[in-house]
MIKEFI-932575 format. One record per residue: residue number from 1; residue in three letters; x, y, z of N, C-alpha, C in turn. Coordinates in nm, 2 decimals. Layout:
BEGIN
+-----+-----+--------+--------+--------+--------+--------+--------+--------+--------+--------+
:   n : res :    n_X :    n_Y :    n_Z :   ca_X :   ca_Y :   ca_Z :    c_X :    c_Y :    c_Z :
+-----+-----+--------+--------+--------+--------+--------+--------+--------+--------+--------+
: NUM : ALA :      X :      Y :      Z :      X :      Y :      Z :      X :      Y :      Z :
...
+-----+-----+--------+--------+--------+--------+--------+--------+--------+--------+--------+
END
This chain:
BEGIN
+-----+-----+--------+--------+--------+--------+--------+--------+--------+--------+--------+
:   n : res :    n_X :    n_Y :    n_Z :   ca_X :   ca_Y :   ca_Z :    c_X :    c_Y :    c_Z :
+-----+-----+--------+--------+--------+--------+--------+--------+--------+--------+--------+
:   1 : MET :   8.20 :  12.28 :  11.47 :   8.29 :  12.30 :  11.33 :   8.40 :  12.17 :  11.29 :
:   2 : LYS :   8.42 :  12.16 :  11.19 :   8.51 :  12.05 :  11.13 :   8.66 :  12.12 :  11.14 :
:   3 : LYS :   8.77 :  12.01 :  11.14 :   8.90 :  12.08 :  11.15 :   8.98 :  12.02 :  11.06 :
:   4 : ILE :   9.05 :  12.11 :  10.98 :   9.15 :  12.05 :  10.87 :   9.32 :  12.07 :  10.93 :
:   5 : ARG :   9.40 :  12.00 :  10.85 :   9.50 :  12.02 :  10.88 :   9.58 :  12.06 :  10.77 :
:   6 : ILE :   9.70 :  12.18 :  10.80 :   9.75 :  12.23 :  10.69 :   9.89 :  12.19 :  10.67 :
:   7 : THR :   9.93 :  12.14 :  10.59 :  10.09 :  12.13 :  10.57 :  10.14 :  12.18 :  10.45 :
:   8 : LEU :  10.24 :  12.27 :  10.44 :  10.29 :  12.39 :  10.39 :  10.46 :  12.28 :  10.30 :
:   9 : VAL :  10.43 :  12.21 :  10.18 :  10.49 :  12.16 :  10.09 :  10.58 :  12.20 :  10.01 :
:  10 : LYS :  10.57 :  12.38 :   9.98 :  10.64 :  12.44 :   9.86 :  10.67 :  12.54 :   9.94 :
:  11 : SER :  10.79 :  12.60 :   9.90 :  10.86 :  12.68 :   9.97 :  10.78 :  12.84 :   9.88 :
:  12 : PRO :  10.77 :  12.92 :   9.98 :  10.73 :  13.06 :   9.94 :  10.82 :  13.16 :   9.88 :
:  13 : ILE :  10.92 :  13.14 :   9.87 :  11.05 :  13.20 :   9.80 :  11.04 :  13.23 :   9.71 :
:  14 : ASP :  11.04 :  13.33 :   9.59 :  10.98 :  13.36 :   9.46 :  10.85 :  13.37 :   9.46 :
:  15 : ARG :  10.76 :  13.41 :   9.55 :  10.63 :  13.42 :   9.56 :  10.56 :  13.57 :   9.55 :
:  16 : PRO :  10.46 :  13.57 :   9.54 :  10.39 :  13.72 :   9.57 :  10.39 :  13.78 :   9.72 :
:  17 : GLU :  10.39 :  13.90 :   9.78 :  10.44 :  13.90 :   9.89 :  10.27 :  13.88 :   9.99 :
:  18 : ARG :  10.19 :  13.86 :   9.89 :  10.01 :  13.89 :   9.96 :  10.04 :  13.69 :   9.96 :
:  19 : GLN :  10.10 :  13.64 :   9.92 :  10.11 :  13.47 :   9.93 :  10.20 :  13.45 :  10.08 :
:  20 : LYS :  10.33 :  13.52 :  10.08 :  10.40 :  13.47 :  10.19 :  10.33 :  13.52 :  10.34 :
:  21 : LEU :  10.23 :  13.66 :  10.32 :  10.17 :  13.72 :  10.42 :  10.04 :  13.63 :  10.48 :
:  22 : THR :   9.98 :  13.55 :  10.35 :   9.89 :  13.43 :  10.42 :   9.93 :  13.33 :  10.46 :
:  23 : LEU :  10.04 :  13.29 :  10.47 :  10.10 :  13.19 :  10.45 :  10.13 :  13.19 :  10.63 :
:  24 : GLN :  10.16 :  13.31 :  10.66 :  10.23 :  13.38 :  10.76 :  10.10 :  13.36 :  10.85 :
:  25 : ALA :   9.97 :  13.42 :  10.83 :   9.90 :  13.43 :  10.87 :   9.81 :  13.25 :  10.93 :
:  26 : LEU :   9.85 :  13.21 :  10.86 :   9.80 :  13.08 :  10.85 :   9.87 :  12.97 :  10.99 :
:  27 : GLY :   9.98 :  13.02 :  11.01 :  10.06 :  12.99 :  11.11 :  10.19 :  12.89 :  11.04 :
:  28 : LEU :  10.22 :  12.92 :  10.88 :  10.28 :  12.82 :  10.86 :  10.43 :  12.89 :  10.80 :
:  29 : ASN :  10.53 :  12.85 :  10.91 :  10.65 :  12.94 :  10.87 :  10.74 :  12.89 :  10.80 :
:  30 : LYS :  10.75 :  12.74 :  10.79 :  10.88 :  12.65 :  10.75 :  10.79 :  12.58 :  10.67 :
:  31 : MET :  10.89 :  12.49 :  10.61 :  10.87 :  12.37 :  10.51 :  10.84 :  12.26 :  10.61 :
:  32 : ASN :  10.73 :  12.18 :  10.58 :  10.65 :  12.05 :  10.64 :  10.57 :  12.14 :  10.78 :
:  33 : ALA :  10.58 :  12.23 :  10.81 :  10.54 :  12.26 :  10.91 :  10.37 :  12.23 :  10.91 :
:  34 : SER :  10.28 :  12.18 :  11.00 :  10.16 :  12.17 :  11.00 :  10.07 :  12.25 :  11.09 :
:  35 : LYS :   9.96 :  12.27 :  11.09 :   9.89 :  12.36 :  11.15 :   9.70 :  12.29 :  11.16 :
:  36 : GLU :   9.65 :  12.23 :  11.28 :   9.53 :  12.19 :  11.25 :   9.46 :  12.32 :  11.32 :
:  37 : VAL :   9.36 :  12.37 :  11.22 :   9.32 :  12.46 :  11.25 :   9.13 :  12.47 :  11.19 :
:  38 : GLU :   9.02 :  12.54 :  11.24 :   8.88 :  12.51 :  11.19 :   8.85 :  12.55 :  11.09 :
:  39 : ALA :   8.78 :  12.51 :  11.05 :   8.74 :  12.50 :  10.89 :   8.64 :  12.65 :  10.85 :
:  40 : THR :   8.70 :  12.75 :  10.92 :   8.60 :  12.88 :  10.88 :   8.60 :  12.92 :  10.73 :
:  41 : PRO :   8.50 :  13.00 :  10.71 :   8.51 :  13.07 :  10.56 :   8.65 :  13.15 :  10.55 :
:  42 : GLN :   8.67 :  13.20 :  10.67 :   8.83 :  13.30 :  10.63 :   8.91 :  13.24 :  10.61 :
:  43 : ILE :   8.95 :  13.10 :  10.71 :   9.01 :  13.01 :  10.67 :   9.02 :  12.94 :  10.55 :
:  44 : LEU :   8.93 :  12.91 :  10.49 :   8.91 :  12.87 :  10.37 :   8.89 :  12.93 :  10.26 :
:  45 : GLY :   8.92 :  13.06 :  10.26 :   8.95 :  13.15 :  10.13 :   9.10 :  13.19 :  10.16 :
:  46 : MET :   9.19 :  13.17 :  10.27 :   9.32 :  13.13 :  10.24 :   9.37 :  13.06 :  10.20 :
:  47 : VAL :   9.32 :  12.92 :  10.27 :   9.38 :  12.80 :  10.21 :   9.32 :  12.79 :  10.06 :
:  48 : ARG :   9.25 :  12.85 :   9.98 :   9.23 :  12.84 :   9.84 :   9.36 :  12.95 :   9.79 :
:  49 : LYS :   9.37 :  13.06 :   9.84 :   9.48 :  13.15 :   9.80 :   9.61 :  13.11 :   9.77 :
:  50 : VAL :   9.67 :  13.00 :   9.85 :   9.80 :  12.96 :   9.83 :   9.75 :  12.78 :   9.80 :
:  51 : GLU :   9.70 :  12.74 :   9.77 :   9.65 :  12.57 :   9.78 :   9.74 :  12.51 :   9.68 :
:  52 : HIS :   9.83 :  12.60 :   9.58 :   9.93 :  12.58 :   9.54 :  10.07 :  12.53 :   9.60 :
:  53 : MET :  10.04 :  12.58 :   9.73 :  10.21 :  12.55 :   9.81 :  10.18 :  12.44 :   9.96 :
:  54 : ILE :  10.00 :  12.42 :   9.94 :  10.01 :  12.36 :  10.08 :   9.95 :  12.23 :  10.03 :
:  55 : THR :   9.93 :  12.13 :  10.12 :   9.81 :  12.01 :  10.12 :   9.71 :  12.05 :  10.25 :
:  56 : VAL :   9.57 :  11.98 :  10.19 :   9.52 :  12.01 :  10.32 :   9.43 :  11.87 :  10.32 :
:  57 : GLU :   9.41 :  11.81 :  10.47 :   9.33 :  11.70 :  10.50 :   9.25 :  11.73 :  10.60 :
:  58 : GLU :   9.14 :  11.68 :  10.62 :   9.04 :  11.68 :  10.73 :   9.12 :  11.60 :  10.85 :
:  59 : VAL :   9.07 :  11.64 :  10.96 :   9.10 :  11.53 :  11.09 :   9.02 :  11.50 :  11.14 :
:  60 : ASN :   9.00 :  11.36 :  11.19 :   8.89 :  11.35 :  11.26 :   8.89 :  11.34 :  11.37 :
:  61 : ALA :   8.83 :  11.43 :  11.45 :   8.86 :  11.43 :  11.61 :   8.74 :  11.36 :  11.70 :
+-----+-----+--------+--------+--------+--------+--------+--------+--------+--------+--------+
END
């Protein structure tokens, strides 16, 4: 399974609670925090919900 790196680039302040919880589930708690995760359908669905606040890049392993 391929891996992706997710980085939080916009603040979750003044965003719906559901989006804040999605970011928390992805493990992004602070600005410019990055996480490498496997690109499962569940993760990609969460990424789509908050794509306006994050950047996504593919990781070459």
